[in-house]
C-alpha positions as CSV (number, residue, x, y, z in Angstrom):
1,M,-32.2,6.2,-23.3
2,D,-29.6,9.0,-23.0
3,I,-28.3,10.4,-19.7
4,T,-30.7,13.4,-19.8
5,A,-33.7,10.9,-20.0
6,A,-32.1,8.8,-17.3
7,R,-31.8,11.8,-15.0
8,Q,-35.5,12.5,-15.5
9,H,-36.7,8.9,-15.1
10,I,-34.4,7.4,-12.5
11,Y,-37.0,8.1,-9.8
12,D,-39.8,6.3,-11.7
13,M,-40.9,3.1,-10.0
14,T,-40.2,-0.1,-11.9
15,A,-42.6,-3.0,-11.9
16,V,-40.4,-4.8,-9.4
17,E,-40.2,-1.8,-7.1
18,N,-44.0,-1.5,-7.2
19,F,-44.3,-5.2,-6.2
20,Y,-41.9,-4.7,-3.3
21,R,-43.7,-1.5,-2.2
22,D,-47.0,-3.4,-2.1
23,Y,-45.2,-6.2,-0.1
24,Y,-43.7,-3.6,2.2
25,I,-47.1,-1.9,2.8
26,A,-48.9,-5.2,3.3
27,G,-46.3,-6.2,5.9
28,K,-47.4,-3.5,8.2
29,N,-50.5,-5.5,9.1
30,K,-50.7,-9.2,9.8
31,D,-53.9,-9.8,7.9
32,T,-53.0,-7.8,4.8
33,L,-49.6,-9.6,4.8
34,Q,-51.3,-13.0,4.9
35,A,-53.6,-12.0,2.0
36,F,-50.6,-10.7,0.0
37,L,-48.8,-14.0,0.5
38,Q,-51.8,-16.1,-0.4
39,D,-52.1,-14.2,-3.7
40,L,-48.5,-14.6,-4.7
41,D,-47.7,-16.0,-8.2
42,M,-44.8,-18.1,-7.1
43,E,-43.9,-18.9,-10.7
44,M,-43.4,-15.2,-11.4
45,V,-41.6,-14.7,-8.1
46,Q,-39.1,-17.4,-8.9
47,K,-38.7,-16.3,-12.5
48,K,-37.8,-12.7,-11.5
49,H,-35.7,-13.7,-8.5
50,L,-37.9,-11.8,-6.2
51,L,-37.0,-12.1,-2.5
52,I,-39.8,-12.8,0.0
53,N,-38.9,-13.1,3.7
54,E,-41.7,-15.6,4.4
55,K,-40.7,-17.8,1.5
56,P,-37.2,-19.1,2.4
57,E,-36.9,-20.9,-0.9
58,T,-36.6,-17.4,-2.6
59,I,-33.6,-16.3,-0.5
60,P,-30.2,-17.9,-1.2
61,D,-27.8,-18.1,1.7
62,V,-25.0,-16.8,-0.5
63,F,-25.5,-14.8,-3.8
64,E,-23.2,-16.6,-6.2
65,D,-21.8,-14.9,-9.3
66,S,-24.4,-16.8,-11.5
67,F,-27.2,-14.9,-9.7
68,F,-26.2,-11.6,-11.4
69,F,-23.5,-12.3,-14.0
70,D,-23.8,-14.0,-17.4
71,L,-21.0,-16.5,-17.0
72,S,-21.2,-17.7,-20.6
73,N,-19.6,-14.5,-21.9
74,N,-17.2,-13.7,-19.0
75,D,-19.1,-10.5,-18.0
76,S,-17.3,-9.1,-14.9
77,I,-19.3,-5.9,-14.2
78,V,-23.0,-5.5,-13.6
79,V,-24.6,-2.1,-13.0
80,Q,-28.1,-1.8,-11.5
81,K,-30.4,0.6,-9.7
82,H,-31.1,-0.9,-6.2
83,E,-34.7,-2.0,-6.1
84,R,-36.4,0.3,-3.5
85,Y,-38.6,-1.3,-0.9
86,S,-36.9,-4.7,-1.4
87,P,-36.6,-6.5,2.0
88,A,-33.4,-5.8,3.9
89,I,-32.3,-9.4,3.9
90,E,-28.9,-10.1,5.5
91,H,-26.8,-11.9,2.9
92,S,-23.3,-12.4,1.5
93,H,-22.0,-12.8,-2.0
94,T,-19.1,-14.1,-3.9
95,F,-18.3,-10.8,-5.7
96,F,-17.4,-7.2,-4.7
97,E,-20.4,-4.9,-4.4
98,I,-20.2,-1.1,-4.7
99,S,-23.2,0.9,-3.4
100,Y,-23.3,4.5,-4.4
101,V,-26.0,6.8,-3.0
102,Y,-27.0,8.9,-5.9
103,D,-29.7,10.8,-4.0
104,G,-31.1,10.4,-0.5
105,K,-30.1,8.2,2.4
106,S,-30.0,4.5,3.2
107,T,-28.9,2.2,6.0
108,Q,-26.3,-0.4,5.6
109,T,-25.7,-3.1,8.2
110,I,-22.3,-4.7,7.7
111,S,-21.0,-7.5,10.0
112,G,-23.3,-6.1,12.8
113,R,-22.2,-2.5,12.3
114,T,-24.9,0.0,11.2
115,L,-23.8,2.7,8.7
116,E,-26.1,5.6,7.8
117,M,-25.3,6.4,4.1
118,R,-26.0,9.8,2.5
119,T,-25.9,11.3,-1.0
120,G,-22.5,10.8,-2.5
121,D,-21.4,8.0,-0.2
122,F,-19.4,5.3,-2.1
123,C,-19.2,1.9,-0.2
124,V,-17.4,-1.3,-1.2
125,I,-18.3,-4.6,0.4
126,P,-16.1,-7.6,-0.4
127,P,-17.1,-11.2,-0.9
128,G,-18.1,-13.2,2.1
129,I,-19.3,-10.3,4.3
130,R,-22.8,-10.5,5.8
131,H,-24.7,-7.3,5.2
132,S,-28.1,-5.8,4.4
133,I,-29.3,-2.5,2.9
134,S,-32.5,-0.7,3.7
135,V,-34.2,1.7,1.2
136,F,-37.9,2.3,1.9
137,D,-38.4,5.8,0.3
138,D,-37.4,7.6,-2.8
139,T,-33.7,7.2,-2.2
140,I,-31.7,6.2,-5.3
141,V,-28.8,3.8,-4.8
142,I,-26.8,2.5,-7.8
143,N,-25.1,-0.9,-7.3
144,I,-22.1,-2.2,-9.2
145,M,-21.0,-5.8,-8.8
146,L,-17.5,-6.8,-9.7
147,R,-16.4,-10.5,-10.0
148,K,-13.6,-11.3,-7.6
149,D,-11.8,-13.7,-9.9
150,T,-11.4,-11.2,-12.8
151,L,-11.0,-8.0,-10.8
152,H,-7.2,-8.1,-10.9
153,T,-7.1,-8.4,-14.7
154,M,-9.6,-5.6,-15.2
155,F,-7.9,-3.1,-12.9
156,Y,-4.3,-4.3,-12.8
157,S,-2.7,-0.9,-13.1
158,F,-4.9,0.7,-10.4
159,L,-4.4,-2.2,-8.0
160,N,-0.7,-1.8,-8.3
161,T,-0.8,1.9,-7.5
162,P,-0.4,2.1,-3.7
163,N,-3.5,3.7,-2.2
164,L,-6.3,2.9,0.4
165,L,-8.7,1.5,-2.1
166,S,-6.2,-0.7,-4.0
167,S,-5.0,-2.1,-0.7
168,F,-8.5,-2.8,0.3
169,F,-9.2,-4.7,-2.9
170,L,-5.9,-6.6,-2.8
171,N,-6.3,-7.7,0.8
172,N,-9.8,-9.0,0.1
173,I,-8.6,-10.8,-3.0
174,Y,-5.7,-12.7,-1.4
175,A,-6.4,-12.6,2.4
176,K,-8.9,-14.9,4.0
177,K,-10.0,-12.0,6.4
178,A,-9.5,-8.3,5.7
179,N,-11.6,-5.2,6.2
180,D,-15.3,-5.7,6.0
181,Y,-16.0,-2.5,4.0
182,I,-14.6,0.8,2.9
183,V,-16.6,4.1,2.5
184,F,-15.7,7.4,0.8
185,H,-17.9,10.4,1.3
186,T,-18.0,12.3,-2.1
187,G,-21.0,14.5,-1.1
188,T,-22.5,16.6,-3.9
189,D,-19.7,15.9,-6.4
190,S,-21.7,16.2,-9.6
191,G,-19.0,14.6,-11.7
192,I,-19.1,11.4,-9.7
193,A,-22.9,11.4,-9.6
194,T,-23.1,11.9,-13.4
195,S,-20.6,9.1,-14.0
196,F,-22.6,6.6,-12.0
197,L,-25.8,7.6,-13.8
198,W,-24.0,7.3,-17.1
199,M,-22.7,3.8,-16.3
200,L,-26.2,2.8,-15.4
201,T,-27.4,4.2,-18.7
202,E,-24.7,2.3,-20.6
203,S,-25.7,-0.9,-18.8
204,I,-29.4,-0.4,-19.8
205,N,-28.7,0.5,-23.5
206,R,-25.9,-2.1,-24.0
207,Q,-24.7,-0.5,-27.2
208,E,-21.4,-1.4,-28.8
209,Y,-18.4,-1.2,-26.4
210,Y,-20.7,-0.5,-23.4
211,Y,-18.8,-3.0,-21.3
212,Q,-15.4,-1.3,-22.0
213,A,-17.0,2.2,-21.5
214,I,-18.3,1.1,-18.0
215,T,-15.0,-0.4,-17.0
216,N,-13.0,2.6,-17.9
217,T,-15.5,5.1,-16.3
218,L,-15.4,3.1,-13.1
219,L,-11.6,3.1,-13.2
220,L,-11.6,6.9,-13.6
221,D,-13.9,7.2,-10.6
222,F,-11.5,5.1,-8.5
223,Y,-8.7,7.5,-9.3
224,L,-10.8,10.6,-8.7
225,I,-12.2,9.3,-5.4
226,I,-8.7,8.4,-4.1
227,R,-7.3,11.8,-5.2
228,N,-10.1,13.9,-3.9
229,Y,-11.7,12.0,-1.0
230,S,-9.1,9.9,0.7
231,E,-9.4,12.0,3.8
232,S,-13.1,11.1,4.1
233,V,-12.4,7.4,4.2
234,Q,-14.2,5.3,6.7
235,M,-13.5,1.6,7.4
236,P,-13.0,-0.7,10.4
237,L,-9.6,-0.5,12.0
238,F,-7.3,-3.5,11.9
239,D,-7.5,-5.5,15.1
240,S,-3.8,-5.2,15.9
241,R,-0.5,-4.0,14.7
242,I,0.3,-7.5,13.5
243,D,-2.7,-7.4,11.2
244,V,-1.2,-4.3,9.5
245,Q,2.1,-6.0,9.1
246,R,0.5,-9.1,7.6
247,Y,-1.4,-7.2,5.0
248,A,1.8,-5.2,4.2
249,L,3.3,-8.6,3.2
250,I,0.7,-9.0,0.4
251,Q,1.3,-5.4,-0.8
252,Y,5.1,-6.0,-1.0
253,I,4.7,-9.2,-3.0
254,Q,2.4,-7.3,-5.4
255,E,4.9,-4.6,-5.9
256,N,7.9,-6.9,-6.3
257,Y,6.4,-10.1,-7.7
258,K,8.9,-10.4,-10.6
259,D,12.0,-11.2,-8.5
260,V,10.9,-11.3,-4.9
261,T,12.3,-14.2,-2.9
262,L,11.1,-15.6,0.5
263,S,14.5,-14.4,2.0
264,D,13.9,-10.9,0.6
265,L,10.5,-10.8,2.1
266,S,11.6,-12.1,5.5
267,K,14.5,-9.5,5.7
268,K,12.1,-6.7,4.7
269,F,9.8,-7.4,7.6
270,H,12.5,-8.7,10.0
271,Y,11.1,-12.2,10.2
272,S,12.6,-15.7,9.8
273,N,11.8,-17.5,6.6
274,E,9.7,-20.1,8.5
275,Y,7.7,-17.4,10.3
276,T,7.1,-15.5,7.0
277,S,5.8,-18.7,5.3
278,R,3.5,-19.4,8.2
279,L,2.1,-15.8,8.2
280,I,1.4,-16.0,4.4
281,K,-0.3,-19.4,4.7
282,E,-2.4,-18.2,7.7
283,L,-3.4,-15.0,5.9
284,T,-4.1,-16.2,2.4
285,G,-4.5,-20.0,2.6
286,M,-1.7,-20.2,0.0
287,T,2.0,-21.0,0.3
288,Y,4.6,-18.3,-0.6
289,T,5.2,-20.1,-3.9
290,E,1.5,-20.3,-4.7
291,I,0.8,-16.6,-4.1
292,V,3.8,-15.4,-6.1
293,R,2.7,-17.7,-8.9
294,T,-0.9,-16.3,-8.7
295,V,0.3,-12.7,-8.8
296,R,2.6,-13.4,-11.8
297,I,-0.1,-15.2,-13.7
298,E,-2.6,-12.5,-13.1
299,R,-0.1,-9.8,-14.3
300,S,0.5,-11.9,-17.4
301,Q,-3.3,-12.1,-18.0
302,D,-3.4,-8.3,-18.1
303,L,-0.5,-8.2,-20.6
304,L,-2.1,-11.0,-22.8
305,A,-5.4,-9.2,-22.9
306,N,-4.1,-5.6,-23.3
307,S,-0.8,-5.7,-25.1
308,T,0.7,-7.2,-28.3
309,M,3.8,-8.6,-26.5
310,S,4.7,-12.1,-27.5
311,V,4.1,-15.0,-25.0
312,A,7.9,-15.3,-24.6
313,T,8.3,-11.6,-23.8
314,I,5.5,-11.7,-21.3
315,A,7.0,-14.8,-19.6
316,E,10.2,-12.8,-19.1
317,V,8.5,-9.6,-18.0
318,V,6.6,-11.4,-15.2
319,G,9.7,-13.2,-13.9
320,Y,9.9,-16.7,-15.5
321,D,13.2,-18.0,-16.7
322,T,11.8,-19.9,-19.6
323,T,8.7,-19.6,-21.8
324,E,8.0,-23.3,-21.3
325,H,7.9,-23.0,-17.5
326,Y,5.6,-20.0,-17.8
327,I,3.2,-21.9,-20.1
328,R,3.1,-24.8,-17.7
329,Q,2.3,-22.6,-14.7
330,F,-0.3,-20.6,-16.6
331,K,-2.1,-23.7,-17.7
332,K,-2.0,-25.1,-14.2
333,H,-3.5,-21.9,-12.8
334,T,-6.1,-21.1,-15.6
335,K,-6.7,-24.5,-17.3
336,M,-5.8,-23.0,-20.6
337,T,-2.7,-21.9,-22.5
338,P,-1.6,-18.2,-22.7
339,S,-2.5,-18.2,-26.4
340,A,-6.0,-19.5,-25.8
341,Y,-6.5,-17.0,-23.1
342,R,-5.4,-14.1,-25.4
343,K,-7.8,-15.4,-28.1
344,E,-10.7,-15.7,-25.6
345,S,-10.0,-12.1,-24.3
346,A,-10.0,-10.7,-27.8
347,S,-13.3,-12.4,-28.6
348,S,-14.9,-11.1,-25.3
349,R,-13.8,-7.5,-26.2
350,N,-15.4,-7.8,-29.6
351,R,-18.7,-9.3,-28.6
């Protein structure tokens, strides 16, 4: 299927959508709903991961990575059309979810807030946030799921470009509690719409390099959305001034990870070392040393996967005094050596 065919057929009902529409219609009457439920083929329901409100065993409390991602080959992005008429079940997940309204309107309920989404709206919901989405008409929503534990490696350069979206991602990667969502209103931008449809097409066709094509297209969308639609941003406000300061700590560590010290950080924000340490632990669940190590190792993962630098050079670039110390820290963090990680990354790219 090429993008022209996708544009023509994206409104076609799939077999799963027809099932959900029948379920939705049956649910309007007690008797018809009872008959529908009695006729259910539960083996088929379980096999296709269909969600039925009246069958609690079909609804996970939390959608784990394994529900959508093939963990055997390290896939980190999944692109799907949202299944229309599927029940608006409140849930959370362990990954980031992007919902893009390609055409129409939908309702998102996020942490008790109701958002009315329109064509062109681009919404990111982080892991651990309770939400639901309602689409009970011909509206087309394209969902992209991004694994939290590989996001930093996938989009390292973007995440270290100071902007609203990168700050949102970083705060939700490292902080235990950050903003519940972020929305940009791109309206009738045909370029953004076409790119999302193209990513969906690539995901369906799964031709050679489709994964890299999707990753880089999404990265381009990030930059275009930030450049052209930052003024349209919508997200919950931080609860207090201290919240803003705490999240700024994380951003500063990200930007200065190579040689930042606890004293540098404390002086920058006019805190004592003890208070800075306590804030970091409270915000991230990690000590100062642990979060700096995490950022350094994730930066080195990007370099291992996307450069030809030697392990020794990478160790120096990310702030380690010796290659041996870097290798020990990398293995402690990832359970493998830098060389093994580089080999695995190359194998993943070539699959």
